[in-house]
C-alpha positions in Angstrom: -18.1 -2.6 -7.7 -19.4 -4.1 -10.5 -18.6 -7.4 -11.8 -19.4 -7.2 -15.0 -16.3 -8.1 -17.8 -15.4 -6.0 -20.1 -15.0 -8.2 -22.6 -17.2 -11.2 -24.5 -14.2 -12.9 -26.2 -13.6 -17.0 -26.1 -10.3 -18.1 -24.6 -7.9 -19.2 -26.0 -7.3 -23.5 -26.3 -4.4 -25.2 -25.2 -1.4 -24.8 -27.6 -3.9 -22.2 -30.4 -0.1 -20.5 -29.4 3.6 -22.1 -29.6 5.6 -20.2 -26.5 7.2 -18.6 -28.9 4.5 -16.8 -31.1 2.9 -16.0 -27.1 3.2 -12.2 -25.8 2.4 -12.6 -22.6 5.6 -16.1 -22.0 8.1 -13.8 -23.9 7.1 -11.3 -21.3 7.3 -12.8 -18.9 10.0 -14.6 -19.9 12.4 -11.2 -19.8 11.8 -10.4 -16.0 13.8 -11.5 -13.1 12.7 -13.8 -10.9 10.8 -11.7 -8.3 9.9 -9.0 -11.2 8.1 -12.0 -13.1 6.1 -13.4 -9.9 4.7 -10.2 -9.1 3.7 -9.3 -12.6 2.2 -12.8 -13.8 -0.1 -12.5 -9.8 -1.8 -9.3 -12.0 -2.4 -10.2 -15.2 -4.3 -12.8 -13.6 -5.9 -10.5 -11.8 -6.3 -8.5 -14.8 -7.2 -10.9 -17.8 -10.5 -12.1 -14.3 -10.9 -8.6 -15.0 -11.4 -8.9 -18.7 -13.0 -11.6 -19.5 -13.2 -14.0 -16.0 -10.3 -16.3 -17.6 -6.7 -16.6 -16.9 -4.4 -15.0 -17.9 -2.8 -17.9 -20.2 -6.3 -18.2 -21.4 -6.5 -14.7 -22.2 -5.7 -13.2 -26.6 -3.3 -10.2 -25.1 -2.8 -9.6 -28.6 -6.7 -8.4 -29.2 -6.5 -5.9 -27.0 -7.2 -1.9 -28.4 -6.7 0.9 -26.7 -9.6 1.9 -25.3 -9.8 -1.6 -23.7 -5.8 -0.5 -22.6 -8.4 3.1 -21.5 -11.1 0.9 -20.0 -8.9 -1.1 -17.3 -6.7 1.5 -16.0 -10.7 3.8 -14.8 -11.6 0.0 -13.0 -8.5 0.1 -11.4 -7.9 3.2 -10.4 -11.9 2.8 -8.7 -10.5 -0.5 -6.9 -7.1 1.1 -6.0 -9.2 3.9 -4.1 -12.0 2.0 -2.8 -9.0 0.1 -0.9 -6.8 2.8 -0.5 -4.2 1.2 -2.1 -1.0 2.9 -3.3 -0.9 4.7 -7.2 1.9 2.3 -7.4 0.4 -0.6 -7.4 -2.4 0.2 -10.2 0.8 1.8 -12.4 2.8 -1.5 -11.7 0.0 -3.3 -13.6 -0.7 -0.8 -16.0 2.9 -1.5 -16.9 2.4 -5.3 -17.4 -0.2 -4.7 -20.0 2.0 -2.5 -21.5 4.2 -4.9 -21.7 2.7 -8.4 -23.1 0.9 -5.4 -25.7 4.5 -4.8 -26.7 5.3 -7.9 -26.9 2.3 -8.8 -29.6 3.6 -5.7 -31.3 7.1 -7.0 -32.1 5.8 -10.4 -32.8 3.3 -8.8 -35.7 0.1 -9.7 -33.6 -0.9 -6.0 -33.0 -0.9 -3.2 -35.5 2.1 -0.8 -34.8 -1.1 2.2 -35.3 -2.5 0.3 -32.4 0.8 -0.3 -30.6 1.9 3.7 -30.9 -1.4 4.7 -28.9 -1.6 2.3 -26.6 1.8 4.2 -25.4 -0.6 7.3 -24.5 -1.8 5.8 -21.7 -0.8 7.4 -19.1 0.5 6.4 -16.3 -1.6 7.5 -12.5 -0.7 10.3 -10.8 -0.2 11.1 -7.2 1.8 9.5 -4.0 -0.8 7.2 -2.5 0.2 4.7 0.2 3.7 4.1 -0.2 4.9 0.3 0.4 7.6 -0.9 2.8 8.9 1.1 5.7 12.4 3.1 6.6 14.2 -0.3 9.4 15.6 2.4 12.4 18.9 2.5 13.3 18.3 0.7 16.6 16.0 -2.5 15.0 19.7 -3.1 13.0 21.6 -3.1 15.3 19.1 -5.8 17.1 19.0 -7.4 14.1 22.7 -8.3 14.3 23.0 -8.7 17.6 20.2 -11.2 17.9 22.3 -13.3 14.9 25.7 -12.7 16.7 24.9 -14.0 20.0 22.3 -16.7 18.0 26.0 -17.8 16.6 27.9 -17.9 20.1 25.6 -19.6 22.2 25.2 -22.3 19.2 28.5 -22.8 18.2 28.4 -26.7 18.4 26.1 -27.1 15.1 23.1 -26.4 15.6 20.0 -24.7 13.6 20.3 -21.6 15.8 24.0 -20.7 15.1 24.7 -21.9 12.1 21.5 -20.1 10.7 22.5 -17.1 13.4 26.1 -16.6 11.3 23.6 -16.9 7.7 21.4 -14.8 8.5 24.2 -12.1 8.8 26.0 -12.5 5.8 22.1 -12.0 4.5 20.9 -9.3 6.7 24.8 -7.7 5.4 24.0 -8.5 1.7 20.4 -7.1 2.0 21.2 -3.8 3.6 24.9 -3.0 3.1 24.6 -4.2 -0.4 21.0 -3.2 -0.6 20.2 -5.9 -2.9 17.0 -6.5 -4.0 16.1 -10.3 -2.1 16.5 -12.1 -5.9 19.2 -10.2 -6.1 20.9 -12.0 -2.4 19.5 -15.5 -3.7 21.8 -16.1 -6.7 24.8 -14.0 -5.6 28.0 -16.3 -7.0 30.6 -17.2 -4.4 33.1 -16.3 -8.0 31.4 -13.1 -7.8 31.8 -12.2 -4.3 35.0 -9.9 -4.0 36.4 -9.4 -0.4 39.1 -7.4 -0.9 37.4 -4.8 -3.0 34.1 -5.6 -0.8 32.1 -5.7 -4.0 29.9 -7.7 -5.8 29.1 -8.3 -9.3 24.3 -8.7 -10.3 24.1 -10.1 -12.5 20.5 -10.0 -14.3 18.0 -12.2 -15.2 18.9 -13.2 -18.5 22.8 -13.9 -17.1 21.7 -16.2 -15.2 21.1 -13.8 -11.8 18.4 -11.6 -9.3 18.4 -8.7 -10.9 16.5 -6.8 -13.7 17.0 -7.5 -17.8 20.3 -8.3 -18.8 21.8 -5.5 -16.4 25.1 -6.4 -14.8 26.2 -3.4 -11.8 29.0 -4.0 -9.6 27.6 -3.6 -6.1 30.1 -1.8 -3.7 29.9 -3.5 -0.2 30.3 -1.3 3.7 33.4 -3.3 5.1 31.8 -4.5 7.4 29.3 -6.4 6.2 32.1 -8.4 4.2 33.3 -9.2 7.6 29.9 -11.2 7.8 30.0 -12.9 4.6 33.2 -13.6 4.7 32.5 -15.2 8.3 30.0 -17.2 6.9 31.7 -18.6 4.1 34.3 -19.2 6.5 31.9 -21.8 8.1 30.7 -23.3 5.0 34.8 -23.7 3.8 35.1 -25.0 7.4 32.1 -27.6 7.4 31.3 -28.5 3.4 34.9 -28.2 1.0 38.8 -26.1 1.4 37.6 -24.1 -2.1 33.9 -22.9 -2.2 32.8 -23.4 -6.2 32.7 -20.3 -7.8 29.6 -21.3 -9.3 28.3 -21.6 -5.9 25.9 -19.3 -3.6 26.9 -17.1 -1.2 23.4 -17.7 0.8 22.6 -21.7 1.2 19.7 -23.6 2.8 20.2 -24.6 6.9 18.9 -27.7 8.2 17.3 -28.4 11.5 19.7 -29.8 12.7 22.7 -27.6 11.4 23.7 -29.4 8.5 24.1 -26.5 5.8 22.4 -28.2 2.9 23.9 -27.3 -1.0 20.3 -26.0 -2.0 20.3 -22.1 -2.4 18.4 -20.1 -0.8 15.2 -18.6 -2.7 14.1 -15.3 -2.4 11.1 -16.7 -0.7 12.8 -18.5 1.6 14.6 -14.8 2.7 11.7 -13.4 2.8 11.2 -15.5 5.8 14.1 -15.5 7.5 13.9 -11.7 7.3 9.8 -12.5 9.3 11.1 -15.0 11.4 14.6 -13.7 12.0 12.5 -9.7 12.8 10.2 -11.2 15.2 12.9 -13.4 17.4 15.2 -10.2 18.0 12.1 -8.3 18.7 11.7 -5.7 15.6 8.6 -5.0 13.9 7.2 -6.8 11.1 9.8 -6.1 7.7 10.3 -7.4 4.4 13.2 -7.9 2.4 12.6 -4.8 0.6 12.7 -2.7 3.9 16.3 -3.1 3.9 16.9 -1.6 0.5 15.0 0.9 1.1 16.3 1.3 4.5 19.8 2.2 2.6 19.1 4.2 -0.2 17.1 6.8 2.5 20.4 6.5 4.5 22.5 7.4 1.3 20.8 10.1 0.7 20.4 11.8 4.2 24.3 11.3 3.4 25.5 12.4 0.7 21.8 13.8 -0.7 22.9 13.1 -4.7 20.0 11.8 -6.6 21.8 10.0 -9.1 25.1 8.1 -6.6 22.6 6.7 -5.0 20.7 5.8 -8.2 23.7 3.8 -9.5 24.2 1.7 -6.1 20.4 0.6 -6.3 21.0 -0.1 -9.9 18.3 1.5 -11.0 17.4 3.0 -15.0 15.6 6.3 -13.7 16.1 9.1 -10.8 12.1 9.2 -10.5 12.1 4.9 -9.3 14.9 6.5 -6.5 12.7 8.9 -5.4 10.0 6.3 -4.6 12.6 5.3 -1.7 13.6 8.6 -0.1 11.8 8.0 2.9 13.8 11.0 4.3 10.1 13.3 4.5 9.6 16.2 7.1 13.7 14.8 8.5 15.4 15.8 5.7 13.5 19.8 5.2 13.6 20.9 8.6 17.4 19.9 7.9 17.8 21.5 4.8 15.9 24.7 6.2 18.1 24.5 9.3 21.4 25.4 6.9 19.2 28.7 5.7 20.3 29.8 9.7 23.7 31.6 8.9 22.3 34.5 6.8 20.1 35.6 9.5 23.0 35.8 11.5 24.5 39.2 12.5 28.0 39.0 13.1 
């Protein structure tokens, strides 16, 4: 594969664009923490492919429709060679268009050029889907392992406390179908056990959700029991009344002490990996709980709109990506036609 750069531009000098005039920084600032991390990596890759230097040094406002189309072709070739999912290409194109849009809004990219850039098409095709569905047996194993860890180590040891904490974490990830940053930034004051619900705030409101969107997440009653048990432990060991602005999930040190330090998306990822390994469950990621919850809700309701609302998606098309029912769902749908072949 050719390593020839698409442009021969000079890099931006430090301070050449103030932060309020930098389309890259403005685009990243509007994303949730998880999205910001992912799209920053994507834009670093794109800047290297375009010119061989970093995203901060790359003059994004100089892009044209032709250059965006050329990058699309490069990304497709690379994805094909690596057997990568088309969704990965489309995510990088979305980052590219997002920065271009900020350049247009700043008056650094002409309206005519921006209109043409919007016409760059997404890549069609399903490709290889990311993530997996977690089986019923695996979910039970994880919760049973958390409970056993607590029952065996209620004297304050690390394993016991993290067992109770991780059960609450899994309850939010699976029962609430939350993204890991949403679970990490959920505040005690936004958790409402009396209605089995939680308020997930967008990134612009200090939460872990996307943008400025806020949604009310309905939680299963038993998921709330897991969260309540964890908060009760915190009340017994920290303070009788938990501060509303405190996050629900906190770090725990090796001695089993609950720290006044929120978990992050990264620490949730590592906690999920450790818990799965300890419980004898195959490798998984926090987002797999969200995918699994979506699939099970689709099996139960068959209603994409309801599940879209539960997940907080803007479009049903995004929800469809989470649908891992596959041939089993088709089999079930076809079986409903049996009644038309009966003679009774």
